[in-house]
N, C-alpha and C positions, 0 to 999 in steps of 0.2 A: 359480422359485426366488425367494425374498425377498432384497433388497438388504441388505448387512451394515448393522448398527446404527451410526450415527454418534455418536460420544461427544460430547456437548454443551460448546460454550463456555458459560462461567457468568460473568456480571456480578454481582458482589457490592457493594453500596454500603451495607451495614450499618454500615461504619465511619464514615459519614458523618451518622449518624443519632443523635439525643439526645432526652431526655426534658423536657418543659416545666418540670420542676422543677429540672433540672440548673443549675450554677453559671452565673453570667452570660456568661463568656468562653465556655464551653462552648455556651452556647445561640446566642452571636453567631458562632460559626464552624462549626457543624454544622447539620442540618436537622432540622425538628420535624415530628411526624405531621401537623399542619396543612398544612405545605408539601406533603406528599406528597398529602393530600386535595384540595388546590387543583389539583395536577398532572394527577392520574389521568384525570378527563373531558377535560382539553384534549388529553393524548396520545393518547386515543381517537378524538378528533376530527381530530389530525393523520394517524393512521393511515388513517382514511376518506379524507382528501384525497390522502395519498399513493397508496392503490390506486385512487381515482378518476382520478388523473392518469396511472396506468399504463393504465388502462381507456381513457382519452380518447386516449392516444398510440396504443394498439392499434388502437382503431376508426378513426383517422384524422379525428377530428371536429375541428371549428374550435376554435383554442386562444384564449381570451381575451387581450387585450392584456397584462393583469396578469401573465399566466402565461408570457409569452414572454421567452427561449426557454424550451421545455419539453422537456429532454433526459431524458424518463423511460423512455427505453427501456432503459436498463441494469437496472431492476429484475427484469423477466421473462426477461432474456437467458439465464441458466442454464437455466430450464425449456426455453426455445426451442431451444437448443442441444443439450439431451439429448433432445429430442423432434423436432419438426418439421424441425430444421435439423441432424440428427444428421450429414448427410453434410458439412457444412461442418468438423465436428470431425475426421471422417476425413480430409478433405482437408488439414487442418493437420497431423495427425499423418504422413501419407504424405510432405508436403512437408518438415517436419522431418526425418524419418528419411533421407530423400534427401539433404538439405544435411549433415546428421550424417555420412553415410558419405563423403562427398567432401571434408569440411572438418575441420581440426584446430583453426581458430579462426574464430569469427563475432563480426563487429562490428556491434552493434545501434546504429542511429542514431535519436536522438529526444530530446526535450526534455519536461520536465514529466511529465505522466500518460502520455506516449509511451513512456517507459523506466523510470519510478520503479517501477511496480507490477512490472515483470518482475525487476528488480533485487531488489526485496524478496522474490519467490518464489525467485530463486536463493540468496540469503544465508540464507534461513529453512530451505529444503528440500535443498539441496546440500551437500556435504562443504564444511566453512569454507575449504578450501584447494583448491577445486576446480580451479582454472587452473594449480596448481602440480603437480598430480598427473599420472602418466603416463597415457595413453589408456586402458589397460586398467583402471586404477584410477578412471577416469572412467566406466566402462562403455561405453566406444566413444563417448562423446558429446564435443563439441566444448568448448575453451575459449570463454568469453563475455567481450567487453569492451563498456563503453558509452561512447559518444562522440555528438556531435551536440546535447550539452547544455549547452554553453558555446562560448566562442569564444578559448578560452586557447591561444594559439599553440605554447608549449613542450609543453604536455600532449598537443595533436594531434600535434605532431613525435615525441613520444616514443612514442606507439602506432604512428605509422609506422615508425619505427625497428624497433620488434618485428616488424613484417609485412615489413619489406625483405627482398627476394630469396625470399619464400616465395610459393608458388603453390598453397597448400593452405587458402585461408582465403576466406570468404564475407561478404557484406553483407545485412543486414536494416534497411531505411530506414522510419522509422514517423512519418507526420505526415497527419493528417486533411484538413487545408485544403492542404497542400503548400506554405503561404506562410510557415512559421516559417523566419526566416532562418538562425538556427543550425544547424539541422537540413538545410535546403537547401546552404548554404555546405559544410558537412562532407560531404554526398553527393557534391558536386563532386569534392573532394579525395580522398576515399576510393575513388571509382569510378575516378577516372584512376589511383591508385595500384593497383588491382586490374586494371585494363586492362594496365598496364606488366607486372604480375606474370606476366599471361597471354600476354605477347608479341602483344597486339593481337588474339587470337582471339575475336571477338565473340560467337560460338555458345558457347564455353565460358563468356564473360562473363554471357551470358543466364541460364545455370545457376547461377551463383553469386550472383544478386541476388534478392530478395525484397523487394517492396513492400506495405506495408499503409497504407491511405489512404482517403479518402472516395470516394463514388461520382463525384465530379468534383472539379477543382481542379488545380494546377500539377504535383503528383506523379503524380496519375492520367494527365495527358497526356504527361508524361514517361515513364512506364512503357511506355505505348503506343508513344511513339516509338522506345524501346528495344527493343521487341518482348519484354518479359519474360513468361516463361509463367506465373509465380507472382505474381500479385497478389491480396491479400484485402482485402475491402472493410469498412471500420468502419461498422458499421449506423447508419442514421439515428436520431437520437434518443438518440445515446450519446455524450456529450462526452468529451474527452480524460482528464479526472482521473476519470471514472467508466467508463473503458474497459478495466480490467485483464482483465475476463473475457470480453473479446471476442479476437479475432485479436491485438490489440496486446499482451496478456500471455501468450496460450494459446501463440502460436507461440515466443516465446522458451522457455517454460515446456517445451514439448515437444522443441525443441532439447536442453535440458538432460536430458532424459529423464524429466521428471516426468509423472505420470498426471493428464492434464488433465481427463478424466472424473471422477475423485475430487474434483479441484477445483471443477468445477462442480456435483456433488453435494452438496458442503459448503455452497456458496452457496445451492443450491436449498432445503437444511434449513432454513438461516436465514430464507429467505423464508417457509416455511411457519411457523415459531415467530413471525416477525413478523405473519403474518395470524391467527394463532389466539391466542396467549398473551396474558393479561392485561396491561395496560399496565405496570404496576409489577414484573412477572415477566418481562417481554419485553425481552431484551437490548438491543435497537435501540433501542426506545421509552425504557426507563428511562436508558440511557446518555445519550441526548439530552436527556432532560427533566431529569435531575439535574445535568448540567452546565450547563444553563441556569438552574436555581435557584440553583445555587452562584455563578454569575456575578452574576446580578441581586440576589439577596438576601444575599449574602456577600461581594461584592466580589472573587471569584476570575476577574479577567480573564485570568489566565495558566492554560493547561491543560498540564499535564506529564505527558507519557506515558513512564512510568518503567519501562523494559524491564530485566527481570533475567536478562542474558545478552546476548551480543554479535550473536546470529543474528536478532534482531528490530530492529536499530537502522535498516535500510533500510526496513522497514515502518512504522516511526515517521516517517521522513522522507517516505514517500509520504502519511501521513495528515496530516501537517503542510502538505503543498501541498493535500491534499483540503479541511482544515477552512479554511485561510487564503483560499483563492480563492473557496470557497463562500460563506463567511458574513462575510469581510472587506469589507463594503461599507456605504455610507450611514452612515458613522462608528461602525459596530458591529463585533461579532466579536472573540470571545476570541483571543488570541495562543497559538498552539500551540508546544510545545517538547518534543523527544525527549531523553531521558537514558538513559545505559546504566549499569547498576549491577552490580558495585559500583566500576566506574572512575569514575563520575561523582560517587560520595559524597565524592571527593577533590578535586572542583572546584567543584560546585554543592550538595553537601549541606548544608554551613554556612548558605548562604543560605536554602536550603528550609525549614531547622529554624528558623532565628532570623532571617530576612529578614522583609520585608513578608507580611503575610497576605493575599496576593492569588493565591495558587496552589492550583489543584486538581490533587492528585496522584492519578493513575490508575496502580496496579501492574499490568504486564503480565507475567504468571508463565506459565511451562510446567511442567506437573505432572510430566511423564515424560522422562527424558534417553534419548537414542539409544543411548548406548555404554557400555559397562561403567564404574562409577565408578572414578577414581583415588583413592588414598588417600595421606595425608601418611606419607611412609617415616620409621623409626625410623634415627638415626644415633649412631655411637658417642660424638660429642661434642654437646653441646647449647646451644651458644652463643646459638642464635635461641629457646630455650626452647620448642621445638616437639614434644619427645620425650613429653610429656604427652598430646598430641595425636594420636600416632602411630597410624595405622589409621583415622583419622577419614576418611571419603570427602569429596571435593569438594563433591557437592550437599549435604552436612549443613552444610559451611562457608558455601556462599551461603545457605541456609535461616537460619542464625544470623544473618547479615548482615540478611537481609530482615526477619526477626522483631525484631531488635535495632533497626533504623533506624525501623519503624513503631510500636515500642513508645516510642522517643524522640519521634517526631513527636506521638503521641497523648498523651504527658505534657504537651506544650507546647500543647495544643489545636488541633492541625493534622491534622485527620481526613484519612484516604485511603480510596480505593475499590480495587476489585481486579478485573482482567480475567484469568480464568483459561482457558488452553487446554490441551487433554488432552496433546497432543504436537506438535512441530513437524513435520506432514506436510501433504499436499495438502488433505484434507479440512478439516483445522483452519484452514488458511489460507483456503480457500474461505469457510468460516463468517466468519472475522475481517474479510477483506475487504468482503463483504457486509454485515456488521452496521455497518461503519464508514461504508460509503457510505450505507446507509438511513438511521443516526442523523443524518447530516449534513444529508440532505434533510429529515428530520422536524423538527431544529432550526431549519432555514431557515422551514419552513412555521409552525413555532410562534411564531416572532417576526416574521413577516411579510416575510422577505427571499427574494427568488428565489435559490435555491442553484445554480442552473444560470447560464452565460453567465459572463463574465470582462471586464468593461468596462475596467478599470484595466490589465490585460494588453495588451488591444488598443490602449490608448493609447500604451503602451511601444513597441511594435510599429510603430504608424504614425510616430512620431517618430523612432525609429532609422532606418527607411527613408528617410524624408524627408530626414535629416541626411546618409545616406550617398549619396543620389542629388542632392544639392543641389550646384551649380556653385561 
């Protein structure tokens, strides 16, 4: 039986293009055909380099010093998990189903890439008020909360208040190194709370805790000391911010009842397009290259991901971290910013339309809604003057806001690009997550920055630990 066709994600940058004979301000703010002619062969070379990196990682060959670290394992991970390591996917689903049966709440502990991808999947693919629904409306899946991503005393206390006295909750702790202080501290606090809830029953405790970590390190050792039956390994060559399609993101997604095979299939489809499509018709390559051109040739050092709808805000925050940590090095790197429209048109819209010309705005649009459209009702009185719009569905209102905003930007020579996903489901999110990860790596190779590793973050970790342990 043939697999169902996956509706493709589309990156449309035509709004950023202009002709050589356009007015001066238009030419100074948009891209010319000569820019794309320069870009295409360089993107082809970057694709070859990214594929060679994946092959080098797979073969276990010696990594040259300038390529270290080489966390290229994320690229082929979707195909690996759908093929040779299909048993790992099955084990993730079994563990998630077991934990879901015995838990009404699950607390996911992690920071950065160890939780942001899971949160993005939850907000995009689950009911917007998942945690507030009765269990039956949640499809029998647990509520999910995220902690260990800060050291905010009152926020931690607030979640502990919510869990106090309950014995139907579980923990998922995620840290590749096991040495990230925020997550390690939270694990001690929440594990002690869970132990008290279970009245010291260590056998029951072991069934309520799942660890996702590296092959070695502090959390691995602690998991062995606790005799946890369910410990998942983050594959070698998969860094934290590139780990959403490993157990790091797949287990929380499966806990929420999402179809992780479809998620992986969407990512594998994006890999296929990356390998085969011409550079300027290739979403990952074009997204990386156009962003770089707008930064270096048009001064757009701010990358605004403008999401049209609330459910993709967490995806934007995940991408903010991905881009900032990967390319914010050596005095370089654009600054990412996520906005949610129409909400943020009332806070940032003025600046984006009439402020500095230093922003590349990419509109992230979902083509199809999941629910029946609501419409503006007719009222017997018309003080708000909306009766003339009675019967207008909310999606049309959003579309009018979108078209009106982009028309205003274009009139002031502030061109925008567009990233369209068919609908918010697992296959679309798999495509989107994989595309953004590939594009980030491509851009790093394009400008000569190693997109892997995080030297600045490691400095802060060392300093924090030294301060805390100083006498």
